[in-house]
PQR file of N, CA, C, O and H, with PARSE charges and radii, in Angstrom:
ATOM      1  N   UNK A   1      97.878 112.550  83.418 -0.4000 1.5000
ATOM      2  CA  UNK A   1      96.939 112.353  84.511 -0.0000 2.0000
ATOM      3  C   UNK A   1      97.652 112.370  85.858  0.5500 1.7000
ATOM      4  O   UNK A   1      97.185 113.007  86.802 -0.5500 1.4000
ATOM      5  N   UNK A   2      98.776 111.677  85.949 -0.4000 1.5000
ATOM      6  CA  UNK A   2      99.493 111.617  87.217 -0.0000 2.0000
ATOM      7  C   UNK A   2      99.991 112.987  87.642  0.5500 1.7000
ATOM      8  O   UNK A   2      99.985 113.303  88.832 -0.5500 1.4000
ATOM      9  H   UNK A   2      99.156 111.160  85.182  0.4000 1.0000
ATOM     10  N   UNK A   3     100.415 113.793  86.702 -0.4000 1.5000
ATOM     11  CA  UNK A   3     100.904 115.133  87.019 -0.0000 2.0000
ATOM     12  C   UNK A   3      99.782 115.995  87.604  0.5500 1.7000
ATOM     13  O   UNK A   3     100.016 116.762  88.538 -0.5500 1.4000
ATOM     14  H   UNK A   3     100.419 113.535  85.736  0.4000 1.0000
ATOM     15  N   UNK A   4      98.580 115.874  87.066 -0.4000 1.5000
ATOM     16  CA  UNK A   4      97.443 116.644  87.565 -0.0000 2.0000
ATOM     17  C   UNK A   4      96.957 116.127  88.915  0.5500 1.7000
ATOM     18  O   UNK A   4      96.482 116.910  89.739 -0.5500 1.4000
ATOM     19  H   UNK A   4      98.390 115.251  86.307  0.4000 1.0000
ATOM     20  N   UNK A   5      97.069 114.822  89.154 -0.4000 1.5000
ATOM     21  CA  UNK A   5      96.612 114.247  90.416 -0.0000 2.0000
ATOM     22  C   UNK A   5      97.503 114.663  91.573  0.5500 1.7000
ATOM     23  O   UNK A   5      97.048 114.734  92.715 -0.5500 1.4000
ATOM     24  H   UNK A   5      97.455 114.186  88.485  0.4000 1.0000
ATOM     25  N   UNK A   6      98.756 114.936  91.291 -0.4000 1.5000
ATOM     26  CA  UNK A   6      99.708 115.297  92.335 -0.0000 2.0000
ATOM     27  C   UNK A   6      99.861 116.810  92.478  0.5500 1.7000
ATOM     28  O   UNK A   6     100.756 117.268  93.188 -0.5500 1.4000
ATOM     29  H   UNK A   6      99.126 114.878  90.363  0.4000 1.0000
ATOM     30  N   UNK A   7      99.021 117.584  91.828 -0.4000 1.5000
ATOM     31  CA  UNK A   7      99.127 119.045  91.876 -0.0000 2.0000
ATOM     32  C   UNK A   7      98.684 119.571  93.240  0.5500 1.7000
ATOM     33  O   UNK A   7      97.787 119.014  93.872 -0.5500 1.4000
ATOM     34  H   UNK A   7      98.294 117.213  91.251  0.4000 1.0000
ATOM     35  N   UNK A   8      99.314 120.631  93.673 -0.4000 1.5000
ATOM     36  CA  UNK A   8      98.983 121.278  94.940 -0.0000 2.0000
ATOM     37  C   UNK A   8      98.845 122.773  94.704  0.5500 1.7000
ATOM     38  O   UNK A   8      99.669 123.387  94.026 -0.5500 1.4000
ATOM     39  H   UNK A   8     100.042 121.084  93.159  0.4000 1.0000
ATOM     40  N   UNK A   9      97.807 123.341  95.266 -0.4000 1.5000
ATOM     41  CA  UNK A   9      97.596 124.782  95.177 -0.0000 2.0000
ATOM     42  C   UNK A   9      98.252 125.433  96.382  0.5500 1.7000
ATOM     43  O   UNK A   9      97.990 125.043  97.520 -0.5500 1.4000
ATOM     44  H   UNK A   9      97.138 122.842  95.817  0.4000 1.0000
ATOM     45  N   UNK A  10      99.100 126.418  96.143 -0.4000 1.5000
ATOM     46  CA  UNK A  10      99.809 127.112  97.211 -0.0000 2.0000
ATOM     47  C   UNK A  10      99.323 128.553  97.267  0.5500 1.7000
ATOM     48  O   UNK A  10      99.327 129.259  96.258 -0.5500 1.4000
ATOM     49  H   UNK A  10      99.313 126.735  95.219  0.4000 1.0000
ATOM     50  N   UNK A  11      98.908 128.982  98.448 -0.4000 1.5000
ATOM     51  CA  UNK A  11      98.440 130.355  98.639 -0.0000 2.0000
ATOM     52  C   UNK A  11      99.224 130.984  99.779  0.5500 1.7000
ATOM     53  O   UNK A  11      99.600 130.305 100.735 -0.5500 1.4000
ATOM     54  H   UNK A  11      98.905 128.409  99.267  0.4000 1.0000
ATOM     55  N   UNK A  12      99.467 132.281  99.673 -0.4000 1.5000
ATOM     56  CA  UNK A  12     100.155 133.017 100.733 -0.0000 2.0000
ATOM     57  C   UNK A  12      99.131 133.878 101.472  0.5500 1.7000
ATOM     58  O   UNK A  12      98.481 134.727 100.863 -0.5500 1.4000
ATOM     59  H   UNK A  12      99.162 132.833  98.897  0.4000 1.0000
ATOM     60  N   UNK A  13      98.987 133.665 102.764 -0.4000 1.5000
ATOM     61  CA  UNK A  13      98.050 134.404 103.600 -0.0000 2.0000
ATOM     62  C   UNK A  13      98.848 135.379 104.453  0.5500 1.7000
ATOM     63  O   UNK A  13      99.824 134.988 105.094 -0.5500 1.4000
ATOM     64  H   UNK A  13      99.516 132.975 103.258  0.4000 1.0000
ATOM     65  N   UNK A  14      98.445 136.636 104.466 -0.4000 1.5000
ATOM     66  CA  UNK A  14      99.187 137.630 105.255 -0.0000 2.0000
ATOM     67  C   UNK A  14      98.837 137.498 106.729  0.5500 1.7000
ATOM     68  O   UNK A  14      97.677 137.286 107.083 -0.5500 1.4000
ATOM     69  H   UNK A  14      97.653 136.954 103.946  0.4000 1.0000
ATOM     70  N   UNK A  15      99.830 137.624 107.570 -0.4000 1.5000
ATOM     71  CA  UNK A  15      99.640 137.545 109.011 -0.0000 2.0000
ATOM     72  C   UNK A  15      99.393 138.919 109.628  0.5500 1.7000
ATOM     73  O   UNK A  15      98.916 139.016 110.759 -0.5500 1.4000
ATOM     74  H   UNK A  15     100.771 137.796 107.282  0.4000 1.0000
ATOM     75  N   UNK A  16      99.715 139.974 108.894 -0.4000 1.5000
ATOM     76  CA  UNK A  16      99.569 141.347 109.386 -0.0000 2.0000
ATOM     77  C   UNK A  16      98.696 142.139 108.426  0.5500 1.7000
ATOM     78  O   UNK A  16      98.490 141.739 107.281 -0.5500 1.4000
ATOM     79  H   UNK A  16     100.103 139.895 107.976  0.4000 1.0000
ATOM     80  N   UNK A  17      98.187 143.268 108.906 -0.4000 1.5000
ATOM     81  CA  UNK A  17      97.374 144.117 108.041 -0.0000 2.0000
ATOM     82  C   UNK A  17      98.223 144.817 106.993  0.5500 1.7000
ATOM     83  O   UNK A  17      97.818 144.935 105.836 -0.5500 1.4000
ATOM     84  H   UNK A  17      98.355 143.593 109.837  0.4000 1.0000
ATOM     85  N   UNK A  18      99.387 145.277 107.393 -0.4000 1.5000
ATOM     86  CA  UNK A  18     100.313 145.894 106.441 -0.0000 2.0000
ATOM     87  C   UNK A  18     101.485 144.947 106.223  0.5500 1.7000
ATOM     88  O   UNK A  18     102.156 144.545 107.173 -0.5500 1.4000
ATOM     89  H   UNK A  18      99.716 145.181 108.333  0.4000 1.0000
ATOM     90  N   UNK A  19     101.719 144.602 104.992 -0.4000 1.5000
ATOM     91  CA  UNK A  19     102.760 143.643 104.648 -0.0000 2.0000
ATOM     92  C   UNK A  19     103.955 144.394 104.076  0.5500 1.7000
ATOM     93  O   UNK A  19     103.831 145.118 103.088 -0.5500 1.4000
ATOM     94  H   UNK A  19     101.174 144.929 104.219  0.4000 1.0000
ATOM     95  N   UNK A  20     105.122 144.214 104.710 -0.4000 1.5000
ATOM     96  CA  UNK A  20     106.346 144.859 104.259 -0.0000 2.0000
ATOM     97  C   UNK A  20     107.361 143.871 103.697  0.5500 1.7000
ATOM     98  O   UNK A  20     108.152 144.222 102.820 -0.5500 1.4000
ATOM     99  H   UNK A  20     105.223 143.626 105.512  0.4000 1.0000
ATOM    100  N   UNK A  21     107.342 142.651 104.192 -0.4000 1.5000
ATOM    101  CA  UNK A  21     108.319 141.648 103.806 -0.0000 2.0000
ATOM    102  C   UNK A  21     107.613 140.364 103.405  0.5500 1.7000
ATOM    103  O   UNK A  21     106.444 140.152 103.729 -0.5500 1.4000
ATOM    104  H   UNK A  21     106.700 142.366 104.904  0.4000 1.0000
ATOM    105  N   UNK A  22     108.328 139.527 102.708 -0.4000 1.5000
ATOM    106  CA  UNK A  22     107.782 138.218 102.320 -0.0000 2.0000
ATOM    107  C   UNK A  22     107.565 137.346 103.560  0.5500 1.7000
ATOM    108  O   UNK A  22     106.677 136.494 103.576 -0.5500 1.4000
ATOM    109  H   UNK A  22     109.278 139.699 102.446  0.4000 1.0000
ATOM    110  N   UNK A  23     108.366 137.560 104.579 -0.4000 1.5000
ATOM    111  CA  UNK A  23     108.224 136.783 105.817 -0.0000 2.0000
ATOM    112  C   UNK A  23     106.919 137.077 106.552  0.5500 1.7000
ATOM    113  O   UNK A  23     106.570 136.354 107.485 -0.5500 1.4000
ATOM    114  H   UNK A  23     109.087 138.252 104.566  0.4000 1.0000
ATOM    115  N   UNK A  24     106.190 138.123 106.153 -0.4000 1.5000
ATOM    116  CA  UNK A  24     104.909 138.438 106.775 -0.0000 2.0000
ATOM    117  C   UNK A  24     103.781 137.548 106.255  0.5500 1.7000
ATOM    118  O   UNK A  24     102.653 137.624 106.742 -0.5500 1.4000
ATOM    119  H   UNK A  24     106.474 138.710 105.395  0.4000 1.0000
ATOM    120  N   UNK A  25     104.081 136.717 105.280 -0.4000 1.5000
ATOM    121  CA  UNK A  25     103.096 135.792 104.736 -0.0000 2.0000
ATOM    122  C   UNK A  25     103.283 134.400 105.320  0.5500 1.7000
ATOM    123  O   UNK A  25     104.385 134.006 105.701 -0.5500 1.4000
ATOM    124  H   UNK A  25     104.997 136.655 104.884  0.4000 1.0000
ATOM    125  N   UNK A  26     102.179 133.670 105.380 -0.4000 1.5000
ATOM    126  CA  UNK A  26     102.215 132.282 105.830 -0.0000 2.0000
ATOM    127  C   UNK A  26     101.726 131.416 104.666  0.5500 1.7000
ATOM    128  O   UNK A  26     100.623 131.640 104.167 -0.5500 1.4000
ATOM    129  H   UNK A  26     101.283 133.990 105.070  0.4000 1.0000
ATOM    130  N   UNK A  27     102.514 130.434 104.221 -0.4000 1.5000
ATOM    131  CA  UNK A  27     102.081 129.604 103.094 -0.0000 2.0000
ATOM    132  C   UNK A  27     101.052 128.554 103.530  0.5500 1.7000
ATOM    133  O   UNK A  27     101.213 127.898 104.559 -0.5500 1.4000
ATOM    134  H   UNK A  27     103.410 130.252 104.627  0.4000 1.0000
ATOM    135  N   UNK A  28     100.012 128.414 102.738 -0.4000 1.5000
ATOM    136  CA  UNK A  28      98.975 127.412 102.961 -0.0000 2.0000
ATOM    137  C   UNK A  28      98.907 126.562 101.696  0.5500 1.7000
ATOM    138  O   UNK A  28      98.770 127.096 100.595 -0.5500 1.4000
ATOM    139  H   UNK A  28      99.882 128.947 101.902  0.4000 1.0000
ATOM    140  N   UNK A  29      99.001 125.251 101.847 -0.4000 1.5000
ATOM    141  CA  UNK A  29      98.926 124.378 100.675 -0.0000 2.0000
ATOM    142  C   UNK A  29      97.642 123.560 100.723  0.5500 1.7000
ATOM    143  O   UNK A  29      97.161 123.197 101.796 -0.5500 1.4000
ATOM    144  H   UNK A  29      99.112 124.817 102.741  0.4000 1.0000
ATOM    145  N   UNK A  30      97.105 123.280  99.562 -0.4000 1.5000
ATOM    146  CA  UNK A  30      95.871 122.521  99.433 -0.0000 2.0000
ATOM    147  C   UNK A  30      96.114 121.379  98.457  0.5500 1.7000
ATOM    148  O   UNK A  30      96.238 121.600  97.252 -0.5500 1.4000
ATOM    149  H   UNK A  30      97.497 123.574  98.690  0.4000 1.0000
ATOM    150  N   UNK A  31      96.180 120.164  98.977 -0.4000 1.5000
ATOM    151  CA  UNK A  31      96.371 118.999  98.113 -0.0000 2.0000
ATOM    152  C   UNK A  31      95.041 118.609  97.481  0.5500 1.7000
ATOM    153  O   UNK A  31      93.974 118.971  97.980 -0.5500 1.4000
ATOM    154  H   UNK A  31      96.078 119.985  99.956  0.4000 1.0000
ATOM    155  N   UNK A  32      95.114 117.886  96.404 -0.4000 1.5000
ATOM    156  CA  UNK A  32      93.895 117.461  95.735 -0.0000 2.0000
ATOM    157  C   UNK A  32      93.201 116.357  96.518  0.5500 1.7000
ATOM    158  O   UNK A  32      93.823 115.675  97.331 -0.5500 1.4000
ATOM    159  H   UNK A  32      95.980 117.592  95.999  0.4000 1.0000
ATOM    160  N   UNK A  33      91.926 116.190  96.268 -0.4000 1.5000
ATOM    161  CA  UNK A  33      91.130 115.185  96.970 -0.0000 2.0000
ATOM    162  C   UNK A  33      91.616 113.777  96.630  0.5500 1.7000
ATOM    163  O   UNK A  33      91.629 112.899  97.493 -0.5500 1.4000
ATOM    164  H   UNK A  33      91.420 116.745  95.607  0.4000 1.0000
ATOM    165  N   UNK A  34      92.011 113.565  95.389 -0.4000 1.5000
ATOM    166  CA  UNK A  34      92.520 112.258  94.968 -0.0000 2.0000
ATOM    167  C   UNK A  34      93.745 111.868  95.791  0.5500 1.7000
ATOM    168  O   UNK A  34      93.844 110.732  96.255 -0.5500 1.4000
ATOM    169  H   UNK A  34      92.000 114.278  94.689  0.4000 1.0000
ATOM    170  N   UNK A  35      94.661 112.787  95.970 -0.4000 1.5000
ATOM    171  CA  UNK A  35      95.885 112.542  96.734 -0.0000 2.0000
ATOM    172  C   UNK A  35      95.553 112.198  98.186  0.5500 1.7000
ATOM    173  O   UNK A  35      96.113 111.253  98.742 -0.5500 1.4000
ATOM    174  H   UNK A  35      94.581 113.710  95.594  0.4000 1.0000
ATOM    175  N   UNK A  36      94.650 112.957  98.799 -0.4000 1.5000
ATOM    176  CA  UNK A  36      94.273 112.710 100.193 -0.0000 2.0000
ATOM    177  C   UNK A  36      93.604 111.354 100.354  0.5500 1.7000
ATOM    178  O   UNK A  36      93.833 110.669 101.351 -0.5500 1.4000
ATOM    179  H   UNK A  36      94.196 113.725  98.347  0.4000 1.0000
ATOM    180  N   UNK A  37      92.789 110.959  99.397 -0.4000 1.5000
ATOM    181  CA  UNK A  37      92.105 109.671  99.456 -0.0000 2.0000
ATOM    182  C   UNK A  37      93.099 108.519  99.391  0.5500 1.7000
ATOM    183  O   UNK A  37      92.987 107.560 100.155 -0.5500 1.4000
ATOM    184  H   UNK A  37      92.603 111.516  98.587  0.4000 1.0000
ATOM    185  N   UNK A  38      94.056 108.605  98.499 -0.4000 1.5000
ATOM    186  CA  UNK A  38      95.078 107.558  98.384 -0.0000 2.0000
ATOM    187  C   UNK A  38      95.885 107.449  99.669  0.5500 1.7000
ATOM    188  O   UNK A  38      96.168 106.343 100.129 -0.5500 1.4000
ATOM    189  H   UNK A  38      94.146 109.384  97.879  0.4000 1.0000
ATOM    190  N   UNK A  39      96.256 108.571 100.247 -0.4000 1.5000
ATOM    191  CA  UNK A  39      97.039 108.560 101.492 -0.0000 2.0000
ATOM    192  C   UNK A  39      96.236 107.931 102.630  0.5500 1.7000
ATOM    193  O   UNK A  39      96.790 107.156 103.409 -0.5500 1.4000
ATOM    194  H   UNK A  39      96.027 109.469  99.873  0.4000 1.0000
ATOM    195  N   UNK A  40      94.948 108.246 102.743 -0.4000 1.5000
ATOM    196  CA  UNK A  40      94.117 107.668 103.802 -0.0000 2.0000
ATOM    197  C   UNK A  40      93.986 106.157 103.649  0.5500 1.7000
ATOM    198  O   UNK A  40      93.989 105.432 104.644 -0.5500 1.4000
ATOM    199  H   UNK A  40      94.498 108.875 102.110  0.4000 1.0000
ATOM    200  N   UNK A  41      93.872 105.679 102.420 -0.4000 1.5000
ATOM    201  CA  UNK A  41      93.802 104.234 102.180 -0.0000 2.0000
ATOM    202  C   UNK A  41      95.115 103.567 102.579  0.5500 1.7000
ATOM    203  O   UNK A  41      95.106 102.512 103.214 -0.5500 1.4000
ATOM    204  H   UNK A  41      93.870 106.268 101.612  0.4000 1.0000
ATOM    205  N   UNK A  42      96.246 104.175 102.211 -0.4000 1.5000
ATOM    206  CA  UNK A  42      97.551 103.613 102.573 -0.0000 2.0000
ATOM    207  C   UNK A  42      97.760 103.579 104.085  0.5500 1.7000
ATOM    208  O   UNK A  42      98.285 102.601 104.618 -0.5500 1.4000
ATOM    209  H   UNK A  42      96.254 105.032 101.695  0.4000 1.0000
ATOM    210  N   UNK A  43      97.358 104.629 104.768 -0.4000 1.5000
ATOM    211  CA  UNK A  43      97.512 104.679 106.227 -0.0000 2.0000
ATOM    212  C   UNK A  43      96.665 103.599 106.889  0.5500 1.7000
ATOM    213  O   UNK A  43      97.112 102.954 107.837 -0.5500 1.4000
ATOM    214  H   UNK A  43      96.931 105.423 104.336  0.4000 1.0000
ATOM    215  N   UNK A  44      95.452 103.399 106.398 -0.4000 1.5000
ATOM    216  CA  UNK A  44      94.570 102.378 106.963 -0.0000 2.0000
ATOM    217  C   UNK A  44      95.164 100.984 106.779  0.5500 1.7000
ATOM    218  O   UNK A  44      95.085 100.147 107.679 -0.5500 1.4000
ATOM    219  H   UNK A  44      95.089 103.923 105.628  0.4000 1.0000
ATOM    220  N   UNK A  45      95.757 100.739 105.615 -0.4000 1.5000
ATOM    221  CA  UNK A  45      96.387  99.445 105.359 -0.0000 2.0000
ATOM    222  C   UNK A  45      97.638  99.258 106.209  0.5500 1.7000
ATOM    223  O   UNK A  45      97.902  98.155 106.686 -0.5500 1.4000
ATOM    224  H   UNK A  45      95.821 101.419 104.884  0.4000 1.0000
ATOM    225  N   UNK A  46      98.405 100.322 106.401 -0.4000 1.5000
ATOM    226  CA  UNK A  46      99.625 100.224 107.201 -0.0000 2.0000
ATOM    227  C   UNK A  46      99.327  99.984 108.671  0.5500 1.7000
ATOM    228  O   UNK A  46     100.110  99.322 109.351 -0.5500 1.4000
ATOM    229  H   UNK A  46      98.190 101.218 106.012  0.4000 1.0000
ATOM    230  N   UNK A  47      98.208 100.508 109.184 -0.4000 1.5000
ATOM    231  CA  UNK A  47      97.851 100.282 110.587 -0.0000 2.0000
ATOM    232  C   UNK A  47      97.666  98.802 110.866  0.5500 1.7000
ATOM    233  O   UNK A  47      98.076  98.307 111.916 -0.5500 1.4000
ATOM    234  H   UNK A  47      97.572 101.046 108.632  0.4000 1.0000
ATOM    235  N   UNK A  48      97.044  98.088 109.919 -0.4000 1.5000
ATOM    236  CA  UNK A  48      96.850  96.644 110.095 -0.0000 2.0000
ATOM    237  C   UNK A  48      98.189  95.910 110.093  0.5500 1.7000
ATOM    238  O   UNK A  48      98.388  94.986 110.882 -0.5500 1.4000
ATOM    239  H   UNK A  48      96.711  98.490 109.066  0.4000 1.0000
ATOM    240  N   UNK A  49      99.097  96.309 109.226 -0.4000 1.5000
ATOM    241  CA  UNK A  49     100.390  95.658 109.136 -0.0000 2.0000
ATOM    242  C   UNK A  49     101.261  95.984 110.348  0.5500 1.7000
ATOM    243  O   UNK A  49     102.045  95.141 110.784 -0.5500 1.4000
ATOM    244  H   UNK A  49      98.935  97.060 108.586  0.4000 1.0000
ATOM    245  N   UNK A  50     101.138  97.188 110.894 -0.4000 1.5000
ATOM    246  CA  UNK A  50     101.981  97.587 112.026 -0.0000 2.0000
ATOM    247  C   UNK A  50     101.684  96.764 113.275  0.5500 1.7000
ATOM    248  O   UNK A  50     102.589  96.515 114.071 -0.5500 1.4000
ATOM    249  H   UNK A  50     100.501  97.873 110.539  0.4000 1.0000
ATOM    250  N   UNK A  51     100.442  96.339 113.463 -0.4000 1.5000
ATOM    251  CA  UNK A  51     100.126  95.519 114.638 -0.0000 2.0000
ATOM    252  C   UNK A  51     100.832  94.172 114.573  0.5500 1.7000
ATOM    253  O   UNK A  51     101.127  93.579 115.610 -0.5500 1.4000
ATOM    254  H   UNK A  51      99.707  96.541 112.816  0.4000 1.0000
ATOM    255  N   UNK A  52     101.103  93.687 113.379 -0.4000 1.5000
ATOM    256  CA  UNK A  52     101.816  92.414 113.218 -0.0000 2.0000
ATOM    257  C   UNK A  52     103.321  92.617 113.348  0.5500 1.7000
ATOM    258  O   UNK A  52     104.003  91.794 113.958 -0.5500 1.4000
ATOM    259  H   UNK A  52     100.864  94.169 112.537  0.4000 1.0000
ATOM    260  N   UNK A  53     103.843  93.699 112.784 -0.4000 1.5000
ATOM    261  CA  UNK A  53     105.288  93.918 112.720 -0.0000 2.0000
ATOM    262  C   UNK A  53     105.892  94.447 114.009  0.5500 1.7000
ATOM    263  O   UNK A  53     107.052  94.155 114.302 -0.5500 1.4000
ATOM    264  H   UNK A  53     103.288  94.367 112.289  0.4000 1.0000
ATOM    265  N   UNK A  54     105.145  95.214 114.786 -0.4000 1.5000
ATOM    266  CA  UNK A  54     105.677  95.868 115.976 -0.0000 2.0000
ATOM    267  C   UNK A  54     105.315  95.047 117.205  0.5500 1.7000
ATOM    268  O   UNK A  54     104.159  94.668 117.392 -0.5500 1.4000
ATOM    269  H   UNK A  54     104.203  95.451 114.548  0.4000 1.0000
ATOM    270  N   UNK A  55     106.310  94.777 118.039 -0.4000 1.5000
ATOM    271  CA  UNK A  55     106.083  94.011 119.254 -0.0000 2.0000
ATOM    272  C   UNK A  55     105.428  94.848 120.351  0.5500 1.7000
ATOM    273  O   UNK A  55     105.402  96.076 120.268 -0.5500 1.4000
ATOM    274  H   UNK A  55     107.250  95.084 117.887  0.4000 1.0000
ATOM    275  N   UNK A  56     104.902  94.186 121.371 -0.4000 1.5000
ATOM    276  CA  UNK A  56     104.225  94.875 122.481 -0.0000 2.0000
ATOM    277  C   UNK A  56     105.179  95.717 123.319  0.5500 1.7000
ATOM    278  O   UNK A  56     104.758  96.691 123.943 -0.5500 1.4000
ATOM    279  H   UNK A  56     104.922  93.188 121.438  0.4000 1.0000
ATOM    280  N   UNK A  57     106.460  95.352 123.339 -0.4000 1.5000
ATOM    281  CA  UNK A  57     107.413  96.109 124.147 -0.0000 2.0000
ATOM    282  C   UNK A  57     107.845  97.405 123.483  0.5500 1.7000
ATOM    283  O   UNK A  57     108.473  98.242 124.131 -0.5500 1.4000
ATOM    284  H   UNK A  57     106.802  94.561 122.832  0.4000 1.0000
ATOM    285  N   UNK A  58     107.528  97.592 122.215 -0.4000 1.5000
ATOM    286  CA  UNK A  58     107.858  98.836 121.529 -0.0000 2.0000
ATOM    287  C   UNK A  58     106.713  99.822 121.706  0.5500 1.7000
ATOM    288  O   UNK A  58     105.559  99.503 121.420 -0.5500 1.4000
ATOM    289  H   UNK A  58     107.018  96.912 121.688  0.4000 1.0000
ATOM    290  N   UNK A  59     107.034 101.014 122.174 -0.4000 1.5000
ATOM    291  CA  UNK A  59     105.994 101.992 122.493 -0.0000 2.0000
ATOM    292  C   UNK A  59     105.782 103.023 121.401  0.5500 1.7000
ATOM    293  O   UNK A  59     104.787 103.748 121.438 -0.5500 1.4000
ATOM    294  H   UNK A  59     107.971 101.274 122.407  0.4000 1.0000
ATOM    295  N   UNK A  60     106.665 103.114 120.448 -0.4000 1.5000
ATOM    296  CA  UNK A  60     106.575 104.197 119.476 -0.0000 2.0000
ATOM    297  C   UNK A  60     105.355 104.080 118.577  0.5500 1.7000
ATOM    298  O   UNK A  60     104.673 105.078 118.344 -0.5500 1.4000
ATOM    299  H   UNK A  60     107.473 102.525 120.418  0.4000 1.0000
ATOM    300  N   UNK A  61     105.062 102.896 118.066 -0.4000 1.5000
ATOM    301  CA  UNK A  61     103.979 102.738 117.111 -0.0000 2.0000
ATOM    302  C   UNK A  61     102.706 102.166 117.730  0.5500 1.7000
ATOM    303  O   UNK A  61     101.760 101.852 117.007 -0.5500 1.4000
ATOM    304  H   UNK A  61     105.616 102.085 118.255  0.4000 1.0000
ATOM    305  N   UNK A  62     102.668 102.028 119.041 -0.4000 1.5000
ATOM    306  CA  UNK A  62     101.485 101.504 119.710 -0.0000 2.0000
ATOM    307  C   UNK A  62     100.578 102.672 120.075  0.5500 1.7000
ATOM    308  O   UNK A  62     101.041 103.641 120.676 -0.5500 1.4000
ATOM    309  H   UNK A  62     103.436 102.283 119.627  0.4000 1.0000
ATOM    310  N   UNK A  63      99.284 102.601 119.722 -0.4000 1.5000
ATOM    311  CA  UNK A  63      98.378 103.710 120.055 -0.0000 2.0000
ATOM    312  C   UNK A  63      98.316 103.962 121.565  0.5500 1.7000
ATOM    313  O   UNK A  63      98.404 103.027 122.361 -0.5500 1.4000
ATOM    314  H   UNK A  63      98.907 101.813 119.234  0.4000 1.0000
ATOM    315  N   UNK A  64      98.165 105.210 121.943 -0.4000 1.5000
ATOM    316  CA  UNK A  64      98.047 105.664 123.338 -0.0000 2.0000
ATOM    317  C   UNK A  64      99.319 105.462 124.150  0.5500 1.7000
ATOM    318  O   UNK A  64      99.263 105.467 125.379 -0.5500 1.4000
ATOM    319  H   UNK A  64      98.093 105.970 121.296  0.4000 1.0000
ATOM    320  N   UNK A  65     100.459 105.285 123.498 -0.4000 1.5000
ATOM    321  CA  UNK A  65     101.742 105.223 124.191 -0.0000 2.0000
ATOM    322  C   UNK A  65     102.669 106.265 123.584  0.5500 1.7000
ATOM    323  O   UNK A  65     102.551 106.612 122.409 -0.5500 1.4000
ATOM    324  H   UNK A  65     100.504 105.281 122.499  0.4000 1.0000
ATOM    325  N   UNK A  66     103.582 106.752 124.392 -0.4000 1.5000
ATOM    326  CA  UNK A  66     104.557 107.718 123.906 -0.0000 2.0000
ATOM    327  C   UNK A  66     105.950 107.106 123.948  0.5500 1.7000
ATOM    328  O   UNK A  66     106.168 106.089 124.607 -0.5500 1.4000
ATOM    329  H   UNK A  66     103.678 106.470 125.347  0.4000 1.0000
ATOM    330  N   UNK A  67     106.881 107.719 123.251 -0.4000 1.5000
ATOM    331  CA  UNK A  67     108.256 107.216 123.215 -0.0000 2.0000
ATOM    332  C   UNK A  67     108.934 107.371 124.579  0.5500 1.7000
ATOM    333  O   UNK A  67     109.887 106.654 124.884 -0.5500 1.4000
ATOM    334  H   UNK A  67     106.704 108.545 122.716  0.4000 1.0000
ATOM    335  N   UNK A  68     108.444 108.304 125.398 -0.4000 1.5000
ATOM    336  CA  UNK A  68     109.044 108.541 126.711 -0.0000 2.0000
ATOM    337  C   UNK A  68     108.778 107.406 127.681  0.5500 1.7000
ATOM    338  O   UNK A  68     109.473 107.286 128.689 -0.5500 1.4000
ATOM    339  H   UNK A  68     107.670 108.887 125.150  0.4000 1.0000
ATOM    340  N   UNK A  69     107.788 106.572 127.399 -0.4000 1.5000
ATOM    341  CA  UNK A  69     107.520 105.421 128.267 -0.0000 2.0000
ATOM    342  C   UNK A  69     108.665 104.419 128.228  0.5500 1.7000
ATOM    343  O   UNK A  69     108.844 103.651 129.173 -0.5500 1.4000
ATOM    344  H   UNK A  69     107.224 106.670 126.579  0.4000 1.0000
ATOM    345  N   UNK A  70     109.445 104.416 127.144 -0.4000 1.5000
ATOM    346  CA  UNK A  70     110.613 103.526 127.078 -0.0000 2.0000
ATOM    347  C   UNK A  70     111.657 103.916 128.117  0.5500 1.7000
ATOM    348  O   UNK A  70     112.381 103.055 128.617 -0.5500 1.4000
ATOM    349  H   UNK A  70     109.300 105.040 126.377  0.4000 1.0000
ATOM    350  N   UNK A  71     111.743 105.185 128.444 -0.4000 1.5000
ATOM    351  CA  UNK A  71     112.686 105.633 129.470 -0.0000 2.0000
ATOM    352  C   UNK A  71     112.306 105.074 130.831  0.5500 1.7000
ATOM    353  O   UNK A  71     113.167 104.661 131.608 -0.5500 1.4000
ATOM    354  H   UNK A  71     111.155 105.885 128.037  0.4000 1.0000
ATOM    355  N   UNK A  72     111.026 105.064 131.107 -0.4000 1.5000
ATOM    356  CA  UNK A  72     110.539 104.523 132.393 -0.0000 2.0000
ATOM    357  C   UNK A  72     110.817 103.036 132.473  0.5500 1.7000
ATOM    358  O   UNK A  72     111.219 102.539 133.526 -0.5500 1.4000
ATOM    359  H   UNK A  72     110.326 105.399 130.475  0.4000 1.0000
ATOM    360  N   UNK A  73     110.612 102.321 131.389 -0.4000 1.5000
ATOM    361  CA  UNK A  73     110.856 100.878 131.364 -0.0000 2.0000
ATOM    362  C   UNK A  73     112.342 100.579 131.549  0.5500 1.7000
ATOM    363  O   UNK A  73     112.714  99.636 132.247 -0.5500 1.4000
ATOM    364  H   UNK A  73     110.285 102.724 130.534  0.4000 1.0000
ATOM    365  N   UNK A  74     113.192 101.401 130.910 -0.4000 1.5000
ATOM    366  CA  UNK A  74     114.642 101.182 131.024 -0.0000 2.0000
ATOM    367  C   UNK A  74     115.114 101.463 132.430  0.5500 1.7000
ATOM    368  O   UNK A  74     116.304 101.333 132.718 -0.5500 1.4000
ATOM    369  H   UNK A  74     112.890 102.167 130.343  0.4000 1.0000
TER
END
């Protein structure tokens, strides 16, 4: 079951009308719905924990702030 839940479908989409090389393809991956659902649940849980773990002076994990704001503060 775990092996099937973690399966990903990989497709190669051509970027040009005439394909001469493998580099003319662009890989597209499609994860399963089960995998995406688990990841979304984990991210939602981590957001709650990050507000407790990260201080206000840290800009990297605070929403609507960028890492470059630390340069201005310094």
